[in-house]
C-alpha positions in Angstrom: 0.0 0.0 0.0 2.9 2.1 0.3 5.0 3.0 -2.7 7.5 5.2 -1.3 8.5 7.2 2.1 10.2 10.5 1.2 11.9 12.3 4.0 11.9 15.9 4.2 15.3 17.6 3.3 16.6 21.0 5.1 16.3 23.8 2.7 17.7 27.3 3.4 15.2 30.0 1.8 17.7 32.7 2.4 18.1 35.2 5.3 18.5 31.9 7.7 14.9 30.7 7.4 15.2 26.9 7.0 12.4 24.8 6.0 11.7 21.0 5.4 11.4 20.1 1.5 9.6 17.2 0.8 8.4 17.6 -3.0 9.6 17.9 -5.5 11.8 14.4 -4.9 14.0 13.2 -7.6 12.2 9.7 -7.8 8.7 11.2 -7.2 8.0 15.0 -8.4 4.3 15.3 -8.1 1.3 13.7 -6.1 -1.7 14.4 -8.2 -1.3 18.3 -9.4 1.1 18.8 -5.8 4.2 19.6 -7.2 5.8 21.4 -4.2 5.5 20.7 -0.4 7.6 22.8 2.1 7.3 22.1 6.0 7.9 25.4 8.2 8.9 24.8 11.8 7.9 24.4 14.5 9.9 27.5 15.5 9.7 30.0 17.9 10.4 33.4 16.6 11.4 36.2 19.2 9.9 39.8 19.0 12.4 42.0 17.2 13.3 39.2 14.6 15.4 40.6 11.7 13.6 41.4 8.5 16.2 38.9 6.7 14.1 36.3 7.8 11.2 37.5 5.7 10.5 35.9 2.4 11.1 39.0 0.1 9.1 39.5 -3.0 9.6 36.9 -5.5 7.6 35.8 -8.7 5.5 32.7 -9.9 4.0 31.4 -12.9 1.8 28.4 -13.9 0.8 27.2 -10.3 -1.3 28.0 -7.4 0.4 28.5 -3.8 -1.5 27.1 -1.0 -0.5 28.2 2.7 -1.8 26.9 5.9 -0.7 27.2 9.4 -1.0 25.3 12.7 0.7 28.2 14.7 1.6 31.8 14.3 0.8 34.3 11.7 2.2 35.4 8.2 1.4 38.7 6.3 0.9 38.3 2.5 1.3 40.9 0.1 1.1 40.8 -3.8 1.1 42.6 -7.0 -2.6 42.5 -7.3 -2.7 45.0 -4.2 -3.8 42.3 -1.6 -2.4 42.3 1.9 -3.7 39.4 4.0 -2.6 38.1 7.4 -3.0 34.3 7.6 -3.5 32.4 10.9 -4.1 28.9 12.0 -6.9 27.0 10.1 -7.1 29.5 7.5 -5.9 29.3 3.6 -4.1 31.5 1.6 -4.7 30.4 -2.1 -2.9 32.3 -4.6 -3.3 31.5 -8.4 -0.2 32.7 -10.2 -1.2 31.9 -13.7 0.4 34.1 -16.1 2.4 35.9 -13.4 2.3 37.3 -10.0 4.8 38.4 -7.2 4.3 38.3 -3.3 5.9 38.4 -0.3 5.6 36.7 3.0 6.6 38.6 6.3 6.6 37.7 9.8 5.2 41.1 10.7 3.2 39.7 13.7 5.9 37.6 15.1 8.3 40.7 15.0 5.9 42.6 17.4 4.6 39.7 19.6 7.0 36.8 19.1 5.5 33.6 17.6 5.4 30.0 17.7 5.7 29.1 13.7 4.4 25.8 12.5 2.8 25.4 8.9 2.8 24.1 5.4 3.0 25.8 1.9 2.3 23.7 -1.1 2.1 24.1 -4.8 -0.5 23.1 -7.1 0.5 22.8 -10.7 -2.3 24.2 -13.0 -3.5 22.2 -15.9 -2.1 23.3 -19.3 -5.3 24.9 -20.3 -5.1 27.2 -17.1 -1.4 28.0 -16.8 -1.9 31.3 -18.7 -5.0 32.0 -16.6 -5.3 35.6 -14.9 -3.5 35.8 -11.6 -5.7 36.0 -8.5 -6.0 35.7 -4.7 -8.4 34.0 -2.3 -8.5 33.9 1.4 -10.8 31.3 3.0 -11.6 30.3 6.5 -14.8 29.0 8.4 -17.7 27.3 6.3 -15.3 27.5 3.1 -13.0 24.8 4.7 -15.4 21.9 6.0 -14.6 20.6 9.2 -15.6 17.3 11.1 -15.0 15.3 14.3 -14.6 11.8 15.1 -13.6 9.8 18.1 -9.8 11.1 18.8 -9.9 13.0 15.8 -10.6 16.5 14.2 -10.5 17.1 10.4 -10.4 20.0 7.8 -10.7 19.9 4.2 -8.3 22.5 3.0 -9.0 22.2 -0.7 -10.9 20.1 -3.5 -13.4 17.4 -3.0 -13.2 14.3 -0.6 -15.9 12.1 1.2 -18.6 14.1 0.0 -17.2 17.6 1.1 -16.2 20.3 -1.1 -13.8 23.2 0.0 -14.5 26.9 -1.2 -11.0 27.3 -2.7 -11.1 27.6 -6.7 -9.1 24.5 -7.9 -8.6 23.7 -11.4 -8.2 20.0 -11.5 -9.5 17.1 -9.4 -7.7 16.9 -6.1 -7.9 16.9 -2.3 -6.0 18.1 0.8 -6.8 17.5 4.4 -5.6 18.4 7.6 -6.1 15.7 10.5 -5.4 16.3 14.2 -5.3 12.9 15.8 -5.2 11.9 19.5 -2.9 8.8 20.4 -4.6 5.6 19.3 -6.9 7.3 16.8 -7.4 5.4 13.7 -8.9 6.5 10.5 -8.8 5.2 6.6 -7.6 7.1 3.6 -10.1 6.6 1.1 -9.5 5.2 -2.8 -11.3 8.3 -4.4 -8.3 9.3 -6.1 -5.4 7.7 -8.2 -2.6 9.4 -6.6 -2.6 9.9 -2.9 0.1 10.6 0.1 0.0 11.2 3.5 2.6 13.5 5.6 3.5 13.3 9.2 3.6 17.0 10.4 3.9 16.1 14.1 3.8 13.0 16.2 4.2 9.3 15.0 1.8 7.5 12.4 1.5 3.9 11.5 0.1 3.7 7.7 -0.7 0.4 6.4 1.3 -1.1 9.1 4.4 0.6 8.5 5.9 3.6 10.9 5.9 7.1 9.5 7.7 9.6 11.7 7.4 13.6 11.9 8.9 14.8 8.6 8.1 12.0 6.5 5.6 11.6 3.6 4.3 8.1 2.3 3.5 8.0 -1.3 0.5 5.5 -1.5 -0.1 2.8 -4.3 -3.1 3.3 -6.5 -6.6 1.7 -5.2 -7.5 0.5 -2.1 -8.3 2.0 1.4 -5.1 2.6 3.6 -5.4 2.5 7.2 -3.8 4.9 9.5 -3.0 5.0 13.2 -1.8 7.5 15.4 1.2 6.3 17.8 1.1 9.5 19.7 -0.7 12.8 19.3 -0.4 13.9 15.7 -0.8 16.1 13.0 -1.1 14.4 9.4 -1.6 16.1 6.0 -3.2 13.9 3.3 -3.5 15.0 -0.3 -3.7 13.9 -3.9 -5.8 13.9 -6.9 -5.6 13.3 -10.6 -2.3 13.5 -12.8 -2.1 16.6 -15.1 1.0 15.5 -17.0 4.7 16.2 -17.0 5.8 19.7 -15.4 9.0 21.5 -15.4 10.3 23.9 -12.7 12.7 26.8 -12.6 13.3 28.3 -9.5 9.4 29.6 -8.6 8.3 28.8 -12.1 6.0 25.9 -13.1 5.1 25.1 -16.5 4.4 22.3 -19.1 6.7 24.3 -21.4 10.7 24.7 -21.0 10.3 27.9 -23.2 7.8 29.4 -20.9 10.1 29.0 -18.0 13.0 30.8 -19.6 10.5 33.6 -20.8 9.4 34.0 -16.9 13.1 34.0 -16.2 13.9 37.0 -18.6 10.8 38.7 -17.4 11.8 38.6 -13.9 15.5 39.5 -14.5 14.4 42.6 -16.8 11.9 43.9 -14.3 8.8 43.3 -16.1 7.0 41.9 -13.5 5.2 44.3 -11.1 6.1 44.0 -7.3 3.6 44.5 -4.6 2.6 48.1 -4.1 3.1 47.8 -0.3 6.4 45.9 -0.5 8.5 47.0 -3.7 11.8 48.5 -1.8 13.3 45.1 -2.0 13.0 41.5 -4.0 14.9 38.1 -4.4 17.3 38.5 -7.3 17.1 35.5 -9.9 19.6 32.8 -8.3 21.9 32.0 -11.4 23.0 28.7 -10.2 19.3 27.5 -11.0 18.4 25.3 -14.1 15.5 23.7 -15.3 14.3 20.5 -13.6 
């Protein structure tokens, strides 16, 4: 039932902020349309933290970013003029499409301090939607269906699953869930989609009889219900969907066409991509060492 287990790898975003990167992985680049998966924290940030820890303005094309927190707060600003603080249990869903820039700042932590813990994922857009107009959507409350079971509370972050549908504007069949599990809680992963994975963000799980520790993602085989047991209090992220075809990456850009990635690189380097109005004094230069993957 488990095809592969992927360990997170430490990745420096610049300025000293380190995350655990899970996707893309050389032997498994995507799960359904999910092409990128970063685990932030858990980390304690003290008041007065330097601005170098912030993620400065940077560009995207061909994807949607989904930011989800368990603890803390992040301030999003983008080139469409949106400024939105995201807090635990909420979703920032940003569709890059033909091109957008944004920053992610620790404004709240800089003043108050914060325990930061969360996930950022990227969802590749189908080829017919790669050049859609960029947009930004913030979702909370009834937009994100929640439920309770013995020993488990769940939230559907995106897509459709088990008769539920989240309010975020997805472009292809997919699902993305957050489970908070008490020690001993049990739940099955349904066989609704051809590609599925479960990530242990905290605690320890048993998936189809195999241990899965914090920082590991289990890629599941197609078909069949997969049993999950929490061996201690745990946080699990369950995700997947239907494949959308091969995708290439160059830095923060995703596309089905390599030449489009080169164009995006040139647009950024030549200053043709607008910076956020409220956050345009600095930006992240294109890292010249990066190549198309």
